[in-house]
C-alpha atoms as one frame of an Amber mdcrd trajectory, in Angstrom:
protein
 206.470  -5.716 -80.328 203.632  -7.871 -78.848 206.318  -7.268 -75.423 206.827
  -3.755 -75.368 203.009  -3.467 -76.000 202.299  -5.016 -72.959 204.863  -3.335
 -70.568 203.641   0.077 -71.843 200.049  -0.510 -70.822 202.233  -1.067 -67.223
 204.280   1.499 -67.172 200.951   3.680 -68.284 199.292   2.774 -65.361 202.586
   2.250 -62.929 204.736   5.278 -63.529 201.794   8.287 -65.844 199.150   8.634
 -63.059 202.053   9.156 -60.221 203.136  11.299 -62.840 199.751  13.646 -63.171
 199.924  13.750 -59.349 202.932  14.479 -59.100 202.998  17.188 -61.874 199.698
  17.930 -60.001 200.785  18.890 -56.575 203.852  20.967 -57.814 202.025  23.390
 -59.795 199.955  23.864 -56.765 202.963  24.643 -54.798 204.355  27.231 -57.099
 201.423  29.058 -56.568 202.012  29.339 -53.185 206.035  29.705 -52.748 207.199
  33.391 -53.510 210.927  32.728 -53.239 212.706  32.847 -56.267 215.276  30.619
 -54.939 212.376  27.458 -54.876 210.849  28.989 -57.569 214.082  27.482 -59.640
 213.450  24.533 -58.019 210.127  23.510 -58.642 210.944  24.885 -62.585 213.445
  22.186 -62.606 210.898  19.014 -61.148 208.061  20.225 -63.771 210.564  20.629
 -66.421 211.407  16.552 -65.360 207.714  15.775 -64.930 207.219  16.759 -68.481
 210.457  14.832 -69.765 209.734  11.540 -67.859 205.773  12.383 -69.277 206.845
  12.610 -73.234 208.927   9.312 -72.613 205.573   7.370 -71.204 204.197   8.680
 -74.167 206.885   7.621 -76.799 206.617   4.060 -75.528 202.957   3.923 -75.026
 202.635   4.919 -79.114 205.688   3.030 -80.409 204.663   0.083 -78.422 200.467
   0.361 -79.583 199.235  -1.330 -82.947 199.440   0.918 -85.414 195.763   1.981
 -87.042 196.046   3.352 -90.214 192.976   5.450 -91.694 194.465   5.049 -95.622
 193.372   8.350 -96.964 194.563  10.236-100.580 197.717  12.383 -99.336 198.906
  15.590-100.968 202.510  15.479 -99.903 203.329  19.091-101.373 200.227  20.382
 -98.524 201.487  17.923 -95.691 205.138  18.446 -96.159 204.025  22.730 -95.652
 201.905  22.091 -92.584 204.920  19.608 -90.819 207.493  22.430 -91.581 205.168
  25.345 -89.961 205.035  22.620 -86.758 208.491  21.830 -86.748 209.749  25.380
 -86.916 206.966  26.529 -84.089 209.172  27.720 -80.946 212.175  27.837 -82.629
 213.857  30.831 -82.078 213.716  33.746 -85.334 216.776  33.801 -87.315 218.805
  31.000 -85.704 217.373  28.451 -88.365 216.160  27.944 -91.641 213.909  25.632
 -93.282 213.845  25.041 -97.007 211.104  23.520 -98.561 210.906  21.903-102.506
 208.669  20.362-104.137 207.726  19.773-107.414 205.515  21.122-109.397 202.910
  18.257-109.980 200.853  17.138-106.884 202.613  14.802-104.963 199.472  11.969
-104.307 200.184   8.914-102.290 197.773   6.571-100.132 198.251   6.880 -96.721
 197.380   8.080 -92.794 197.742  11.552 -92.931 197.973  12.317 -88.830 200.186
   9.228 -88.705 202.720  10.327 -91.778 202.422  14.220 -89.897 203.844  12.540
 -86.375 206.575  10.656 -88.196 207.870  13.860 -90.356 207.379  16.164 -87.910
 208.991  14.194 -85.570 211.979  14.172 -88.090 212.552  17.623 -89.011 212.468
  18.588 -85.579 215.497  16.276 -85.066 217.420  17.534 -88.017 216.889  21.436
 -86.095 218.197  20.259 -83.300 220.728  18.908 -84.564 222.221  22.465 -85.485
 222.190  23.882 -82.133 224.040  27.451 -83.482 222.305  27.281 -86.226 221.914
  25.956 -89.640 219.506  25.060 -92.441 216.528  22.252 -93.534 216.298  21.646
 -96.471 213.392  19.401 -97.288 212.158  17.968-100.903 210.056  15.837-102.550
 209.939  14.356-106.111 208.881  11.443-107.867 211.964   8.703-107.756 212.649
   7.888-110.809 211.146   4.690-112.781 210.197   2.856-110.103 206.650   4.263
-108.701 207.443   5.806-105.741 208.253   9.692-104.101 211.509  10.322-102.640
 211.272  12.823 -99.550 214.800  13.810 -98.110 214.942  15.841 -94.549 218.563
  17.273 -95.016 220.317  19.235 -92.352 223.640  20.925 -91.783 224.158  20.100
 -88.225 226.695  18.184 -85.711 226.552  14.895 -88.281 226.920  11.548 -86.686
 230.037   8.631 -86.606 229.303   5.768 -88.101 228.863   3.794 -85.259 225.957
   5.992 -84.026 224.588   6.179 -87.364 224.203   2.325 -87.054 222.216   2.530
 -84.050 220.080   5.559 -84.962 216.463   3.863 -84.575 217.556   2.067 -81.678
 214.751   2.203 -78.690 216.278   5.038 -76.276 219.284   5.557 -78.333 220.084
   9.620 -78.550 222.674  11.699 -78.353 220.623  15.108 -77.366 220.493  16.140
 -73.886 216.564  15.555 -72.691 215.675  13.285 -75.763 213.767  10.517 -75.738
 215.354   8.347 -78.448 211.983   7.157 -79.577 210.975   9.612 -82.635 213.131
   8.129 -85.338 211.988   4.574 -84.736 208.513   5.338 -84.415 208.631   7.234
 -87.575 210.224   4.247 -89.223 207.816   1.848 -88.302 205.281   4.047 -89.473
 206.773   4.703 -92.914 207.504   0.688 -93.317 203.494   0.016 -92.476 203.088
   2.518 -95.760 205.255   0.367 -97.432 207.938   2.643 -97.679 211.450   2.722
 -96.159 213.189   5.139 -94.383 217.470   5.884 -94.475 219.725   7.931 -93.428
 223.168   8.627 -94.322 225.670  11.140 -91.891 228.858  12.631 -92.038 230.334
  14.241 -89.033 230.471  18.043 -88.654 228.416  17.954 -91.963 225.051  17.485
 -91.244 222.571  14.383 -91.786 220.387  12.913 -94.719 216.957  11.521 -94.438
 215.762   9.750 -97.115 211.931   8.198 -97.654 210.412   6.463 -99.991 206.921
   6.220-100.597 204.681   4.644-103.125 203.141   6.877-105.176 199.427   6.663
-106.075 198.648   4.572-109.536 195.691   7.237-110.404 196.221  10.927-109.627
 193.458  13.092-108.817 192.407  16.227-111.441 195.970  18.405-111.088 196.156
  21.700-108.345 197.762  24.578-108.539 200.649  24.207-106.015 203.274  26.315
-104.647 207.024  25.218-105.719 209.058  25.869-102.636 208.376  27.659 -99.354
 211.310  29.101 -96.839 210.534  29.388 -92.926 212.958  31.158 -90.372
């Protein structure tokens, strides 16, 4: 991580700044070109610059120290926001995201922003694993007898082979065109820093399930009313 952090700083200086200049110049060029064929080439160039920027940002975030701002977090509230963010921009009707959780509040101590980032990445991965459509089921419930909460994110997508499953979480390993391959690694790091665990199981052609365990808060705040399930399409 120390070496990655040092590399990330060099990447930020040597790659990110020139990318910003390239993007700005290309956007100016796009305003002055009217030929449709040239516009398509410019659009491809901007898209690839976006992919590179995303890769640089992911490396920077993975290599940087995690500064956890511990606070009381309600998992039901967090998951509802996560599903809304992860499904934004998806085609209506192609994917369904179902959210199931216990009626009693599930409280943890953690960094809401970091957990949000990790969970959005995982739900988006599940959606992207279903190119022809399907269902993602996100659930949260107390784990029997061990003082933890169990979160699962299951999709009905293409699944992973046993070999690919072993490599899941390796930096830059991805099965998706245009993917960076750092989202799962960063999500696992965030969960681990919160005292939890993140594991995955998968069957080719049947889908993948990501299981997250997080320590439950010992003393619950006053009970509040939370909906039992939500469906997003």
